[in-house]
C-alpha positions as CSV (number, residue, x, y, z in Angstrom):
1,M,4.2,-7.4,-6.1
2,R,1.4,-8.3,-8.7
3,I,0.0,-7.5,-11.7
4,L,-11.2,-6.9,-17.6
5,L,-12.3,-3.7,-20.0
6,L,-14.2,-4.7,-22.6
7,L,-10.6,-6.2,-22.8
8,L,-10.5,-4.3,-25.9
9,F,-9.9,-0.9,-24.4
10,S,-9.3,0.7,-21.0
11,F,-10.2,0.0,-17.5
12,P,-13.5,0.9,-16.0
13,G,-14.3,3.6,-13.7
14,L,-14.8,6.6,-11.7
15,C,-15.5,7.1,-8.1
16,L,-16.2,9.8,-5.6
17,L,-13.2,10.7,-3.5
18,P,-13.8,10.8,0.2
19,S,-13.4,14.5,0.3
20,Q,-16.1,15.1,-2.3
21,A,-19.7,15.8,-1.3
22,E,-21.6,12.7,-0.4
23,G,-24.2,12.0,-3.1
24,S,-22.6,14.1,-5.8
25,F,-21.6,10.8,-7.4
26,Q,-23.4,7.6,-6.5
27,K,-22.2,4.0,-7.1
28,E,-25.1,3.3,-9.5
29,N,-23.5,5.9,-11.8
30,M,-20.5,3.7,-12.3
31,E,-21.2,2.1,-15.7
32,S,-19.9,2.1,-19.3
33,P,-22.1,4.6,-21.1
34,G,-21.2,6.4,-24.3
35,L,-18.4,4.1,-25.3
36,K,-17.6,2.8,-28.7
37,E,-15.0,0.3,-29.9
38,T,-13.0,1.5,-32.9
39,P,-11.1,-0.9,-35.1
40,G,-7.4,-1.2,-34.4
41,N,-4.5,-1.9,-36.8
42,H,-1.7,-2.2,-34.3
43,P,1.3,-4.3,-35.4
44,Q,0.9,-6.3,-32.2
45,D,-2.7,-7.2,-32.9
46,S,-3.2,-10.1,-30.6
47,S,-4.8,-12.2,-33.3
48,K,-1.5,-12.4,-35.1
49,G,0.7,-14.3,-32.6
50,K,0.7,-16.9,-29.9
51,E,2.1,-15.1,-26.8
52,N,-0.3,-12.2,-26.3
53,P,-1.8,-10.4,-23.3
54,V,-5.3,-11.5,-22.3
55,I,-5.6,-8.2,-20.4
56,P,-3.5,-5.7,-22.4
57,G,-2.1,-2.5,-20.8
58,D,-0.9,-2.0,-17.3
59,F,-2.4,-4.8,-15.2
60,A,0.3,-5.8,-12.7
61,D,0.2,-8.5,-9.9
62,P,-3.0,-10.2,-11.2
63,S,-5.1,-12.5,-9.0
64,L,-8.0,-14.6,-10.2
65,I,-10.5,-17.1,-8.9
66,R,-13.3,-19.2,-10.4
67,R,-16.8,-19.6,-9.2
68,G,-18.7,-22.1,-11.4
69,N,-18.3,-21.0,-15.0
70,I,-17.2,-17.4,-14.1
71,Y,-13.6,-16.2,-13.6
72,Y,-12.9,-13.0,-11.6
73,A,-9.6,-11.1,-11.8
74,T,-8.1,-8.0,-10.2
75,G,-4.7,-6.3,-10.2
76,T,-2.6,-3.5,-8.8
77,S,-3.9,0.0,-9.3
78,S,-1.0,1.8,-7.6
79,E,-1.9,5.5,-7.3
80,W,-4.9,5.4,-9.7
81,A,-8.4,5.7,-8.4
82,P,-10.8,4.0,-8.3
83,H,-8.8,1.2,-6.7
84,F,-8.3,-2.4,-7.9
85,P,-10.1,-2.9,-11.2
86,L,-12.3,-6.0,-11.4
87,F,-12.9,-8.2,-14.4
88,R,-15.0,-11.2,-15.4
89,S,-14.5,-13.9,-18.0
90,T,-15.9,-17.2,-19.0
91,D,-12.9,-18.5,-20.9
92,L,-9.8,-16.7,-19.5
93,L,-9.1,-15.1,-22.9
94,H,-11.9,-12.5,-23.2
95,W,-12.6,-10.2,-20.2
96,Q,-15.2,-7.6,-19.3
97,P,-15.0,-4.9,-16.6
98,I,-17.4,-5.1,-13.8
99,G,-16.2,-2.2,-11.6
100,Y,-13.6,-1.8,-8.9
101,V,-13.0,-3.2,-5.4
102,F,-13.2,0.3,-3.9
103,S,-15.1,3.2,-5.4
104,Q,-13.9,5.2,-2.4
105,T,-10.4,5.2,-0.8
106,P,-10.4,3.2,2.5
107,S,-10.1,5.7,5.4
108,W,-6.8,4.2,6.7
109,A,-5.0,4.2,3.4
110,A,-2.7,6.8,1.8
111,G,-1.7,5.2,-1.5
112,S,0.3,2.4,-3.1
113,F,-2.6,0.1,-3.8
114,W,-0.7,-3.1,-4.7
115,A,-1.2,-6.8,-5.1
116,P,-4.8,-7.6,-4.4
117,E,-5.6,-11.3,-3.8
118,L,-9.1,-12.7,-4.5
119,F,-10.5,-15.5,-2.3
120,Y,-13.9,-17.1,-1.9
121,R,-15.3,-19.1,1.0
122,K,-18.7,-19.9,2.4
123,G,-20.7,-17.4,0.2
124,T,-18.3,-14.5,0.7
125,Y,-15.7,-13.0,-1.6
126,Y,-12.6,-11.6,-0.1
127,V,-9.9,-9.2,-1.3
128,Y,-6.7,-9.1,0.6
129,Y,-4.7,-6.1,-0.5
130,V,-1.7,-3.8,0.2
131,A,-1.8,-0.1,0.9
132,R,0.3,2.4,2.8
133,R,-1.0,3.4,6.2
134,K,-1.8,7.1,6.6
135,S,-0.3,7.4,10.0
136,D,3.3,6.3,9.1
137,G,3.5,5.3,5.5
138,V,4.1,1.6,6.3
139,S,2.6,-0.8,3.7
140,C,0.1,-3.1,5.4
141,I,-2.3,-5.8,4.3
142,G,-6.0,-4.9,4.4
143,V,-9.1,-7.0,3.8
144,A,-12.4,-6.3,2.2
145,T,-15.5,-8.5,1.6
146,S,-18.5,-8.8,-0.7
147,K,-21.4,-11.1,-1.5
148,D,-21.3,-10.0,-5.2
149,P,-18.0,-8.6,-6.7
150,G,-20.0,-6.7,-9.3
151,K,-21.5,-4.5,-6.5
152,G,-18.1,-3.6,-4.9
153,F,-16.5,-4.5,-1.6
154,T,-16.8,-3.3,2.0
155,D,-13.4,-2.5,3.6
156,R,-12.7,-4.3,6.9
157,G,-9.6,-2.4,7.6
158,I,-6.0,-3.5,8.3
159,L,-5.6,-7.2,8.7
160,L,-1.8,-7.4,9.1
161,A,1.0,-4.9,9.9
162,F,4.4,-6.5,10.1
163,G,7.6,-4.6,10.7
164,K,8.6,-2.1,8.0
165,E,6.2,-3.6,5.4
166,A,3.9,-6.6,4.7
167,I,3.0,-7.0,1.1
168,D,1.8,-9.6,-1.5
169,P,-0.8,-11.5,0.4
170,F,-2.0,-15.0,-0.6
171,V,-4.7,-16.9,1.2
172,L,-5.4,-20.7,1.1
173,E,-7.5,-23.2,3.0
174,E,-6.0,-26.4,4.3
175,G,-8.1,-29.0,6.2
176,G,-10.7,-26.3,7.1
177,Q,-8.0,-23.9,8.4
178,L,-7.3,-20.6,6.7
179,Y,-3.8,-19.4,6.2
180,I,-2.3,-16.2,4.9
181,T,1.2,-15.8,3.4
182,W,3.1,-12.6,2.6
183,K,6.4,-11.1,1.8
184,A,8.4,-9.7,4.8
185,Y,11.7,-8.0,5.4
186,G,12.0,-6.4,2.0
187,L,13.1,-3.1,3.5
188,D,15.4,-4.6,6.1
189,Q,19.1,-5.4,5.9
190,R,18.4,-9.1,6.0
191,P,17.1,-11.8,3.7
192,I,13.6,-11.5,2.5
193,E,11.2,-14.2,3.7
194,I,7.8,-15.6,2.6
195,L,6.0,-15.9,5.9
196,G,2.7,-17.6,6.8
197,S,0.2,-17.5,9.6
198,R,-3.2,-18.9,10.5
199,L,-6.3,-16.8,9.9
200,S,-9.6,-16.8,11.9
201,D,-12.5,-18.8,10.5
202,D,-14.1,-15.6,9.2
203,G,-10.8,-14.6,7.4
204,L,-10.6,-11.2,9.1
205,K,-8.0,-11.8,11.8
206,V,-4.5,-13.2,12.0
207,E,-4.0,-15.9,14.6
208,G,-0.8,-17.4,16.1
209,E,2.8,-16.8,15.4
210,P,4.2,-16.4,11.8
211,F,6.3,-19.2,10.2
212,T,8.7,-19.2,7.4
213,L,8.0,-20.9,4.1
214,L,10.9,-19.7,2.0
215,R,13.9,-17.4,2.5
216,D,15.9,-15.4,0.0
217,D,19.4,-16.3,1.1
218,A,20.8,-15.6,-2.4
219,G,19.7,-12.0,-2.2
220,K,17.9,-11.9,-5.6
221,G,14.6,-10.8,-4.3
222,M,11.5,-12.9,-3.6
223,E,7.8,-12.1,-3.7
224,G,4.5,-12.6,-5.6
225,Q,3.9,-16.1,-4.2
226,C,0.9,-18.4,-4.5
227,L,0.4,-22.0,-3.3
228,V,-1.3,-25.0,-4.7
229,K,-1.6,-28.6,-3.4
230,R,-1.2,-31.4,-5.8
231,G,-0.2,-35.1,-5.6
232,G,0.9,-34.9,-1.9
233,F,3.0,-31.8,-2.4
234,Y,2.5,-28.1,-1.8
235,Y,3.9,-26.1,-4.7
236,L,5.0,-22.6,-4.0
237,F,5.2,-20.4,-7.1
238,Y,7.1,-17.1,-6.6
239,S,9.0,-14.4,-8.4
240,P,12.7,-13.8,-7.8
241,G,14.2,-10.6,-9.1
242,N,13.2,-7.0,-9.5
243,C,9.6,-6.4,-10.4
244,C,9.4,-3.1,-12.1
245,G,10.8,-0.5,-14.5
246,R,13.6,-0.6,-17.1
247,Q,15.9,-2.6,-14.8
248,C,13.4,-5.3,-14.1
249,S,14.6,-8.9,-13.8
250,Y,11.5,-10.8,-12.7
251,Q,11.1,-14.5,-13.3
252,V,8.7,-17.3,-12.2
253,A,10.2,-20.0,-10.0
254,V,8.7,-22.9,-7.9
255,A,9.6,-24.9,-4.8
256,R,7.7,-27.7,-3.1
257,S,7.2,-29.4,0.2
258,A,5.3,-32.4,1.6
259,A,4.1,-30.1,4.4
260,L,2.6,-26.6,4.3
261,R,5.1,-25.2,6.7
262,G,8.1,-26.7,4.8
263,P,10.9,-27.2,4.3
264,Y,10.6,-26.4,0.6
265,T,12.9,-27.7,-2.1
266,E,13.5,-25.4,-5.1
267,F,13.0,-26.9,-8.6
268,A,16.3,-27.6,-10.4
269,G,14.6,-26.5,-13.6
270,N,13.8,-23.0,-12.4
271,P,12.9,-20.5,-13.8
272,L,9.6,-21.7,-15.2
273,L,9.2,-18.4,-17.0
274,A,11.8,-15.8,-17.9
275,E,12.6,-13.8,-21.0
276,T,11.0,-14.7,-24.3
277,E,11.4,-13.3,-27.8
278,A,8.7,-10.6,-27.2
279,W,8.2,-10.5,-23.4
280,Q,10.4,-10.0,-20.3
281,C,10.2,-9.8,-16.5
282,S,7.3,-12.3,-16.2
283,G,6.0,-12.9,-12.7
284,H,3.7,-12.4,-9.8
285,G,0.7,-14.5,-10.8
286,T,-2.0,-16.8,-9.4
287,L,-3.2,-20.3,-10.4
288,V,-6.7,-21.3,-11.1
289,T,-8.3,-24.7,-12.1
290,S,-10.8,-24.7,-14.9
291,K,-14.1,-26.6,-14.8
292,E,-12.5,-29.1,-17.1
293,G,-9.7,-29.7,-14.6
294,K,-6.9,-27.8,-16.3
295,D,-4.6,-25.4,-14.4
296,F,-3.8,-21.9,-15.6
297,Y,-1.5,-19.1,-14.4
298,L,-2.4,-15.4,-14.8
299,Y,0.7,-13.3,-14.5
300,H,2.2,-10.0,-15.7
301,A,5.1,-9.2,-18.1
302,Y,6.5,-6.3,-20.0
303,S,6.3,-6.2,-23.8
304,K,9.8,-5.7,-25.3
305,A,8.2,-3.5,-28.0
306,D,6.5,-1.1,-25.7
307,G,8.2,-1.7,-22.3
308,V,7.4,0.6,-19.4
309,Y,5.2,2.8,-21.6
310,T,2.4,0.2,-21.5
311,G,3.4,-1.3,-18.2
312,R,3.1,-4.9,-16.9
313,Q,0.4,-6.6,-19.0
314,G,-1.9,-9.4,-18.0
315,M,-0.6,-12.7,-19.5
316,L,-1.9,-16.3,-19.3
317,A,-0.1,-19.6,-19.3
318,E,-1.2,-23.2,-19.0
319,V,0.3,-25.2,-16.2
320,Q,1.5,-28.6,-17.4
321,W,2.4,-31.1,-14.7
322,D,5.1,-33.7,-15.3
323,G,3.6,-37.2,-15.0
324,Q,6.8,-38.7,-13.5
325,D,8.4,-36.2,-11.1
326,G,5.3,-34.0,-10.6
327,W,7.1,-30.6,-11.2
328,P,5.2,-28.0,-13.3
329,A,6.0,-26.3,-16.6
330,L,4.3,-23.1,-17.8
331,Q,3.2,-22.7,-21.5
332,P,2.4,-19.1,-22.4
333,L,-0.9,-18.7,-24.2
334,G,-2.8,-15.8,-25.8
335,E,-3.2,-16.8,-29.5
336,E,-7.0,-16.5,-29.2
337,A,-7.0,-13.5,-27.0
338,A,-9.2,-10.6,-28.2
339,A,-7.5,-8.2,-30.6
340,I,-6.7,-4.7,-29.4
341,R,-9.3,-2.1,-30.3
342,G,-9.6,1.6,-30.2
343,F,-11.7,3.5,-27.6
344,R,-14.1,6.4,-27.9
345,D,-16.2,8.1,-25.3
346,D,-18.9,10.5,-26.7
347,F,-20.1,11.5,-23.2
348,S,-23.7,10.7,-24.3
349,K,-24.9,9.4,-20.9
350,A,-25.3,11.0,-17.5
351,A,-22.6,8.9,-15.9
352,L,-18.8,8.9,-16.7
353,S,-17.6,5.6,-18.0
354,Y,-15.6,2.9,-16.3
355,A,-12.6,3.6,-18.6
356,W,-11.4,6.7,-16.7
357,Q,-9.1,6.8,-13.7
358,W,-7.1,9.6,-12.0
359,D,-4.1,10.2,-9.7
360,F,-6.1,10.5,-6.5
361,R,-3.2,11.7,-4.4
362,N,-2.8,14.9,-6.4
363,S,-6.3,15.9,-7.6
364,Q,-9.9,15.7,-6.7
365,P,-11.8,15.7,-10.1
366,E,-15.2,17.3,-10.5
367,W,-17.3,16.6,-13.6
368,K,-20.7,17.0,-15.1
369,M,-22.2,15.3,-18.1
370,D,-24.7,17.4,-20.2
371,K,-26.1,16.7,-23.7
372,G,-23.0,15.0,-25.0
373,H,-20.5,17.2,-23.3
374,L,-18.1,16.5,-20.4
375,Y,-17.4,19.5,-18.1
376,L,-14.2,18.9,-16.1
377,S,-12.6,20.8,-13.3
378,G,-11.1,19.9,-9.9
379,Q,-9.1,20.8,-6.9
380,T,-5.3,20.5,-6.8
381,D,-2.6,21.7,-4.5
382,T,0.1,24.1,-5.5
383,A,2.7,21.3,-6.0
384,N,0.6,19.8,-8.8
385,L,2.1,21.2,-12.0
386,T,-0.2,19.3,-14.3
387,G,-3.8,20.0,-13.1
388,T,-6.7,17.6,-13.0
389,A,-6.2,14.7,-15.4
390,L,-8.7,12.0,-16.3
391,T,-6.8,9.2,-17.9
392,V,-7.2,5.8,-19.6
393,R,-4.7,2.9,-19.8
394,P,-2.7,2.7,-23.1
395,L,-3.0,-0.8,-24.5
396,A,0.0,-0.4,-26.9
397,G,2.7,2.1,-27.6
398,D,1.6,3.6,-31.0
399,Y,-1.7,5.5,-30.9
400,E,-3.4,8.8,-31.6
401,M,-5.7,10.5,-29.1
402,T,-8.1,13.2,-30.1
403,T,-10.7,15.5,-28.5
404,E,-12.7,18.6,-29.2
405,V,-12.6,21.5,-26.8
406,T,-15.9,23.4,-26.6
407,S,-15.1,26.0,-23.9
408,R,-13.1,29.2,-24.2
409,N,-12.0,30.5,-20.8
410,P,-8.7,31.3,-19.0
411,A,-8.3,27.6,-17.9
412,L,-6.1,25.2,-19.8
413,Q,-8.1,22.4,-21.3
414,G,-6.9,19.7,-23.6
415,L,-5.0,16.4,-23.9
416,V,-2.3,15.0,-21.6
417,L,0.2,12.2,-21.4
418,Y,0.4,11.9,-17.6
419,G,3.2,10.2,-15.7
420,D,2.7,12.0,-12.4
421,A,1.6,15.5,-11.2
422,G,5.1,16.8,-11.9
423,Q,5.9,14.7,-14.9
424,S,3.6,15.2,-17.9
425,V,3.2,16.8,-21.3
426,G,0.2,18.0,-23.3
427,V,-1.5,20.2,-25.7
428,G,-4.4,22.5,-24.7
429,V,-6.5,25.5,-25.4
430,T,-6.3,28.6,-23.1
431,G,-8.6,31.4,-24.3
432,N,-7.6,32.0,-27.9
433,T,-4.3,30.2,-27.7
434,V,-3.2,26.7,-28.4
435,T,-0.4,25.7,-26.0
436,V,2.1,22.8,-25.9
437,W,3.5,22.5,-22.4
438,E,5.5,20.1,-20.1
439,A,5.8,19.5,-16.4
440,R,9.3,18.1,-15.7
441,N,11.8,18.1,-12.8
442,Q,9.6,20.3,-10.6
443,R,9.2,22.9,-13.4
444,R,6.4,23.8,-15.7
445,R,7.2,25.2,-19.2
446,V,5.3,26.4,-22.2
447,L,7.1,24.8,-25.3
448,R,5.1,26.5,-28.0
449,E,2.0,28.7,-28.5
450,E,-0.2,29.5,-31.6
451,K,-3.1,31.8,-31.9
452,I,-6.6,30.7,-32.7
453,Q,-8.3,33.0,-35.3
454,G,-11.9,31.9,-35.1
455,D,-14.4,31.1,-32.3
456,T,-15.4,27.6,-33.4
457,P,-14.6,24.5,-31.2
458,V,-11.0,23.5,-31.5
459,R,-9.9,19.9,-32.0
460,L,-6.7,18.7,-30.5
461,K,-4.6,15.6,-31.4
462,M,-1.5,13.9,-30.0
463,K,0.3,11.2,-31.9
464,V,2.4,8.9,-29.8
465,E,4.9,6.4,-31.1
466,K,6.8,3.8,-29.0
467,G,4.9,5.1,-25.9
468,Y,7.0,8.3,-25.6
469,Q,7.6,10.0,-29.0
470,C,4.9,12.8,-29.1
471,R,3.6,15.1,-31.8
472,F,0.9,17.8,-31.3
473,Y,-1.8,19.0,-33.7
474,W,-4.8,21.3,-33.7
475,S,-7.7,22.1,-36.0
476,E,-10.4,24.8,-36.1
477,G,-13.9,23.5,-36.7
478,G,-12.6,20.1,-37.8
479,K,-10.7,21.5,-40.8
480,A,-7.1,20.5,-41.7
481,W,-4.7,19.6,-38.9
482,K,-1.9,22.0,-38.1
483,E,1.1,20.5,-36.4
484,V,2.6,22.5,-33.4
485,K,6.3,21.8,-33.8
486,T,8.7,21.3,-30.9
487,A,12.5,20.9,-31.0
488,G,13.5,17.9,-33.0
489,D,11.4,15.5,-35.0
490,Y,9.3,14.7,-32.0
491,Y,8.9,15.5,-28.3
492,S,10.6,12.9,-26.1
493,G,8.5,11.8,-23.2
494,D,10.9,9.1,-22.1
495,F,11.1,10.6,-18.6
496,L,7.4,10.2,-18.0
497,P,6.9,6.6,-16.5
498,P,6.9,6.3,-12.7
499,W,8.9,3.2,-11.5
500,D,5.9,1.0,-11.0
501,R,3.3,2.0,-13.7
502,S,2.9,3.3,-17.2
503,P,2.1,6.9,-18.2
504,R,-1.5,7.4,-19.3
505,P,-3.2,9.4,-22.0
506,G,-6.3,11.5,-21.3
507,L,-8.0,14.8,-20.7
508,V,-6.7,17.6,-18.5
509,H,-8.0,20.8,-16.8
510,R,-5.8,23.4,-15.2
511,G,-7.3,26.5,-13.7
512,A,-10.0,27.7,-11.3
513,A,-12.7,25.3,-10.3
514,G,-15.3,27.7,-11.8
515,E,-13.6,27.6,-15.2
516,A,-14.5,24.1,-16.3
517,A,-13.0,22.5,-19.4
518,G,-15.6,21.4,-22.0
519,F,-15.1,18.4,-24.2
520,N,-17.6,16.6,-26.5
521,F,-15.6,13.4,-27.2
522,F,-12.3,11.6,-26.5
523,E,-10.9,9.0,-28.8
524,I,-7.8,6.7,-29.0
525,V,-7.0,4.9,-32.2
526,Y,-4.2,2.3,-32.1
527,R,-1.9,2.0,-35.1
């Protein structure tokens, strides 16, 4: 499986869920208002080293293309909505958000939005993507089209359903004929294969019988492929190993063939990318050729410092081709990537900013912006122990997030570090009480409560170190911070990360829809 923000902070976006009222949130409201960059002083400041993320934070399974002087990139969004963030760059090192592939969830899809693949042909932009089908939970490959990526994509439905799953699409054109490749048999008791098939001229239908490009007879795992033709050979880049989580083992390997359909010979010098001093589990990328004729590979990797708590980050390498035998080498870049900055939203505009996303499976957020305040509520089912959380991507493991709560009602309203609906921790205000709470192992617990004496707005702060060590603070009227102690020197949120994505900081509401949470800013400062 795979891996732009003002590159400097979090992903764009908010969208109307299909179940929300049509017109209550229109596409033109998807912008980046009320945002401020705040200087960062993080020890992994990307101006200080050579191998740094060009798209920091969780940006797995990246795909990119170039049109003229503009590069476009997208990546896995998993269970976060809106789906598949889109970025734009002119130099591959500095990226800006331009929206999402989908502002609404495709009608056929239930979740697991993985491995989108960008493609351009005859004036049309395509995204081939993975999602689970509602009717049976099988992962299928869908397709969407656009004339302008900045204006979103129109879903064209399921393109390919193949056995128990079809994932990791990659599309190429050869001699005027379109082909799609994908990973098959990953859930079967047999070797995984990278399969290919012809596509119709409009790119919207699979034609003919599938054929095998590569087979995982060693049983290591095989996915995340892309193909490029050079010097009479087809080079098939792919990722053997386990993609995700603490037990990941991803690498980048390559094989080549004189014919598209094979047979392919694996490079004796594999892997092209593996573990380095600061990064591990590199893989699942796409190649692009610059206007100057240089080839680059956008891929993902885990930081050894922050690991699963910041997820698989967007990395860049230059492809260097051997002049004698033709095989490639990959040289990681990033020395000139933009430095990590803080993020602040003062809710000063009528629209919610692109930075925010939410777990669309477990909540249906409702919000209103009014005179510099965000009013947040939502609909959740009884199994959701956390409530409605609006979250942003953490770009590093050490940070402080702060907000000010302006409402006093029976609902919980505050800060959260969100892993899933049943795995989260936070600090919030309920009436005249500050509460530190956790949702863990299908149980919700209050860890500590303190009484608020006055009626002024209450500020809340969470300090996070190493992505999981949490401390909680509150202040009345912006006065001195008071720490709410939990057992030990810090609260351990090491249980929070889902297997395929990082936990996310943000704002939370838990209570009746008519008891909205009120906030007048949200800020993250990286240390």
